[in-house]
Backbone as a chain_set.jsonl record, in Angstrom:
{"seq": "DIVHLGIENIHVVRAAFRGLTGTEDSTTSAGGGGGWLPPVREARQKWLSSISSILAGALLCAEKVGCGTSVLLHCSDGWDRTPQIS", "coords": {"N": [[-26.043, -5.699, 15.454], [-24.06, -2.788, 15.789], [-20.747, -2.085, 15.385], [-17.998, -0.28, 16.297], [-14.751, -0.212, 15.312], [-12.497, 1.41, 15.604], [-10.2, 1.571, 13.977], [-7.209, 2.764, 12.556], [-6.58, 4.875, 9.707], [-5.293, 3.857, 6.49], [-2.974, 5.234, 5.94], [-1.851, 5.961, 8.373], [-1.372, 3.416, 9.353], [0.474, 2.473, 7.461], [2.582, 4.295, 7.876], [3.254, 3.545, 10.485], [4.193, 0.952, 10.021], [6.384, 1.518, 8.307], [7.937, 2.969, 10.083], [8.504, 1.01, 11.927], [10.053, -0.755, 10.375], [12.221, 0.771, 9.788], [12.201, 2.402, 7.571], [11.178, 4.853, 7.653], [12.113, 8.11, 8.03], [11.989, 9.549, 10.468], [12.284, 7.629, 12.439], [14.747, 6.512, 12.017], [16.634, 8.324, 12.412], [19.277, 9.538, 14.471], [19.252, 11.944, 15.527], [18.187, 14.773, 17.567], [18.897, 14.163, 20.159], [17.862, 12.096, 21.664], [18.648, 9.624, 20.813], [18.443, 6.469, 19.009], [16.775, 4.55, 20.12], [14.223, 5.39, 21.567], [12.544, 6.323, 19.379], [12.255, 3.887, 17.939], [10.944, 2.301, 19.837], [8.568, 3.718, 20.046], [7.634, 3.532, 17.433], [7.277, 0.692, 17.248], [5.208, 0.356, 19.19], [3.12, 1.829, 17.923], [2.759, 0.282, 15.561], [2.103, -2.23, 16.673], [-0.326, -1.524, 17.999], [-1.887, -0.753, 15.761], [-1.94, -3.118, 14.129], [-3.087, -4.909, 15.956], [-5.678, -3.863, 16.298], [-6.7, -4.239, 13.711], [-6.57, -7.078, 13.47], [-8.167, -7.886, 15.592], [-10.653, -6.9, 14.647], [-10.942, -8.446, 12.325], [-11.047, -11.025, 13.44], [-13.443, -10.787, 14.933], [-15.287, -10.477, 12.852], [-14.896, -12.967, 11.492], [-15.685, -14.775, 13.465], [-18.438, -14.132, 13.724], [-19.374, -14.678, 11.115], [-18.724, -17.365, 11.049], [-20.615, -18.359, 12.876], [-22.861, -18.145, 11.377], [-23.902, -15.641, 11.01], [-24.61, -12.789, 9.149], [-22.354, -10.344, 7.883], [-21.675, -6.925, 7.433], [-19.338, -4.771, 6.211], [-18.219, -1.552, 6.624], [-16.743, 1.522, 5.889], [-16.932, 4.533, 7.26], [-15.48, 6.775, 6.764], [-14.185, 6.951, 4.287], [-12.447, 4.719, 2.112], [-10.516, 2.907, 2.967], [-10.348, 1.31, 5.343], [-12.102, -0.828, 5.369], [-11.006, -2.936, 3.51], [-8.892, -3.662, 5.048], [-9.9, -5.27, 7.003], [-11.422, -7.219, 5.745]], "CA": [[-25.128, -4.857, 16.243], [-23.165, -1.886, 15.122], [-19.487, -2.151, 16.162], [-16.967, 0.684, 15.795], [-13.503, -0.805, 15.66], [-11.414, 2.307, 15.936], [-9.004, 1.267, 13.21], [-6.59, 3.901, 11.924], [-6.612, 4.771, 8.247], [-4.148, 3.133, 5.898], [-1.755, 6.112, 5.938], [-1.309, 5.761, 9.697], [-0.857, 1.975, 9.434], [1.662, 2.442, 6.639], [3.637, 4.996, 8.557], [3.67, 2.691, 11.593], [5.018, -0.123, 9.472], [7.638, 2.054, 7.874], [8.686, 3.321, 11.266], [9.029, -0.265, 12.464], [11.059, -1.389, 9.486], [13.311, 1.657, 9.616], [12.184, 3.156, 6.32], [10.645, 6.199, 7.949], [13.195, 8.943, 8.456], [11.842, 9.945, 11.888], [12.696, 6.599, 13.381], [16.1, 6.047, 11.818], [17.539, 9.41, 12.734], [19.773, 9.62, 15.824], [19.248, 13.348, 15.941], [17.257, 15.102, 18.623], [19.401, 13.929, 21.477], [17.296, 10.921, 22.35], [19.221, 8.383, 20.229], [17.568, 5.714, 18.129], [15.881, 3.641, 20.804], [12.925, 5.835, 21.774], [11.695, 6.28, 18.149], [11.935, 2.495, 17.642], [9.888, 1.833, 20.771], [7.32, 4.381, 19.649], [7.166, 2.874, 16.175], [6.754, -0.594, 17.621], [3.903, 0.521, 19.851], [2.116, 2.263, 16.932], [2.51, -0.895, 14.695], [1.377, -3.238, 17.423], [-1.662, -1.069, 18.192], [-2.568, -0.831, 14.471], [-2.212, -4.548, 13.73], [-3.966, -5.48, 16.925], [-7.047, -3.401, 15.953], [-7.093, -4.912, 12.531], [-6.755, -8.502, 13.724], [-9.397, -8.028, 16.431], [-11.778, -6.77, 13.767], [-11.026, -9.59, 11.471], [-11.492, -12.126, 14.259], [-14.875, -10.554, 15.223], [-16.061, -10.79, 11.559], [-14.826, -14.394, 11.25], [-16.572, -15.421, 14.446], [-19.798, -13.856, 13.286], [-19.647, -15.481, 9.852], [-18.684, -18.816, 11.485], [-21.852, -18.668, 13.564], [-24.003, -18.025, 10.446], [-24.427, -14.25, 10.982], [-24.123, -11.972, 8.035], [-21.53, -9.187, 8.295], [-21.513, -5.871, 6.538], [-18.238, -3.922, 6.581], [-18.352, -0.207, 6.003], [-15.842, 2.526, 6.467], [-17.653, 5.796, 7.141], [-14.54, 7.96, 6.537], [-13.375, 6.68, 3.165], [-12.491, 3.381, 1.598], [-9.314, 2.159, 3.258], [-10.41, 0.472, 6.524], [-12.814, -2.038, 5.009], [-10.209, -4.053, 3.055], [-7.938, -4.107, 6.121], [-10.582, -6.255, 7.768], [-11.886, -8.327, 4.807]], "C": [[-24.329, -4.003, 15.389], [-21.914, -1.813, 15.996], [-18.517, -1.222, 15.514], [-15.656, 0.068, 16.277], [-12.357, 0.134, 15.969], [-10.11, 2.099, 15.203], [-8.541, 2.521, 12.512], [-6.635, 3.781, 10.379], [-5.293, 4.164, 7.729], [-2.871, 3.956, 5.921], [-1.045, 6.009, 7.304], [-0.668, 4.411, 9.875], [0.409, 1.863, 8.621], [2.857, 3.101, 7.311], [4.156, 4.225, 9.748], [4.59, 1.602, 11.109], [6.387, 0.385, 8.998], [8.532, 2.454, 8.996], [9.27, 2.075, 11.909], [10.173, -0.866, 11.686], [12.253, -0.512, 9.205], [13.316, 2.439, 8.296], [11.565, 4.495, 6.496], [11.838, 7.011, 8.629], [13.204, 9.294, 9.897], [12.375, 8.905, 12.895], [14.129, 6.144, 13.163], [17.11, 7.165, 12.208], [17.99, 9.328, 14.183], [19.775, 10.995, 16.294], [18.165, 13.601, 17.033], [17.708, 14.768, 19.995], [18.867, 12.746, 22.191], [17.823, 9.615, 21.855], [18.102, 7.709, 19.426], [16.538, 4.883, 18.827], [14.467, 4.124, 21.062], [12.061, 5.891, 20.512], [11.352, 4.841, 17.731], [10.904, 1.978, 18.558], [8.574, 2.441, 20.378], [6.742, 3.779, 18.345], [6.599, 1.453, 16.42], [5.416, -0.545, 18.268], [2.801, 0.868, 18.836], [1.771, 1.058, 15.967], [1.661, -1.916, 15.418], [-0.086, -2.824, 17.718], [-2.449, -1.175, 16.889], [-2.877, -2.271, 14.097], [-3.138, -5.269, 14.67], [-5.444, -5.122, 16.662], [-7.533, -4.106, 14.763], [-7.368, -6.365, 12.705], [-7.944, -8.736, 14.584], [-10.691, -7.827, 15.596], [-12.023, -7.973, 12.876], [-11.505, -10.786, 12.216], [-12.982, -12.004, 14.561], [-15.689, -10.939, 14.033], [-16.025, -12.331, 11.373], [-15.65, -15.172, 12.24], [-18.004, -15.302, 14.093], [-20.206, -14.704, 12.085], [-19.644, -16.958, 10.209], [-19.909, -19.29, 12.25], [-23.094, -18.484, 12.596], [-24.566, -16.611, 10.357], [-23.783, -13.517, 9.816], [-23.351, -10.763, 8.577], [-21.466, -8.201, 7.188], [-20.396, -4.934, 7.066], [-18.406, -2.596, 5.872], [-17.421, 0.787, 6.684], [-16.558, 3.851, 6.23], [-16.823, 6.982, 6.724], [-13.689, 7.621, 5.313], [-13.415, 5.163, 2.851], [-11.472, 2.397, 2.21], [-9.427, 1.212, 4.45], [-11.076, -0.87, 6.22], [-11.915, -3.164, 4.476], [-9.174, -4.529, 4.053], [-8.552, -5.23, 6.889], [-10.963, -7.465, 6.964], [-10.697, -8.865, 4.114]], "O": [[-23.924, -4.436, 14.31], [-21.995, -1.521, 17.189], [-18.23, -1.34, 14.323], [-15.458, -0.149, 17.473], [-11.348, -0.286, 16.535], [-9.039, 2.404, 15.726], [-9.344, 3.262, 11.944], [-6.72, 2.676, 9.844], [-4.327, 3.998, 8.474], [-1.779, 3.387, 5.92], [0.183, 5.974, 7.38], [0.408, 4.269, 10.455], [1.351, 1.204, 9.06], [3.969, 2.572, 7.324], [5.358, 4.233, 10.014], [5.638, 1.349, 11.702], [7.415, -0.24, 9.258], [9.751, 2.308, 8.906], [10.407, 2.089, 12.381], [11.125, -1.407, 12.247], [13.184, -0.914, 8.508], [14.317, 3.064, 7.947], [11.441, 5.232, 5.518], [12.422, 6.6, 9.632], [14.263, 9.348, 10.523], [12.832, 9.223, 13.992], [14.69, 5.46, 14.019], [18.31, 6.912, 12.309], [17.164, 9.07, 15.059], [20.263, 11.251, 17.395], [17.358, 12.726, 17.347], [16.988, 15.052, 20.953], [19.377, 12.401, 23.257], [17.488, 8.571, 22.415], [17.023, 8.256, 19.199], [15.522, 4.528, 18.228], [13.537, 3.358, 20.811], [10.892, 5.515, 20.594], [10.259, 4.603, 17.217], [10.02, 1.249, 18.109], [7.553, 1.753, 20.373], [5.537, 3.563, 18.209], [5.568, 1.082, 15.858], [4.544, -1.344, 17.925], [1.709, 0.3, 18.866], [0.605, 0.87, 15.619], [0.66, -2.409, 14.899], [-0.981, -3.668, 17.69], [-3.585, -1.649, 16.909], [-4.024, -2.58, 13.774], [-3.895, -6.144, 14.251], [-6.332, -5.965, 16.788], [-8.679, -4.555, 14.748], [-8.334, -6.868, 12.132], [-8.686, -9.691, 14.354], [-11.692, -8.507, 15.824], [-13.149, -8.441, 12.705], [-12.32, -11.535, 11.679], [-13.715, -12.988, 14.463], [-16.683, -11.653, 14.165], [-17.072, -12.925, 11.114], [-16.27, -16.165, 11.861], [-18.738, -16.289, 14.154], [-21.254, -15.35, 12.075], [-20.477, -17.718, 9.716], [-20.209, -20.484, 12.273], [-24.235, -18.664, 13.021], [-25.589, -16.391, 9.709], [-22.585, -13.624, 9.555], [-23.692, -10.234, 9.635], [-21.217, -8.602, 6.051], [-20.477, -4.392, 8.168], [-18.695, -2.536, 4.677], [-17.346, 0.859, 7.911], [-16.761, 4.237, 5.079], [-17.344, 8.043, 6.379], [-12.515, 7.993, 5.308], [-14.318, 4.447, 3.285], [-11.568, 1.19, 1.988], [-8.585, 0.319, 4.539], [-10.673, -1.91, 6.741], [-12.049, -4.289, 4.957], [-8.642, -5.633, 3.942], [-7.828, -6.086, 7.397], [-10.847, -8.599, 7.429], [-10.819, -9.778, 3.297]]}, "num_chains": 1, "name": "protein.A"}
């Protein structure tokens, strides 16, 4: 089976983490009239989406390997998604 996991690249995942931890300027700024809460909610959603995709992929691979099936991980758009799963 070929499974596309739809995992974002490492730059998107890193930005989501930085937004969640408050180290990304766009989420710590109170400017823009919306206050600090909407950016925090958006950052939390991006992080949860990213980590959910990564963990779902890792679980799928672990289940396959646990059943004795070989698994080949390959990122068709660079190198950064494969190590997120393995």
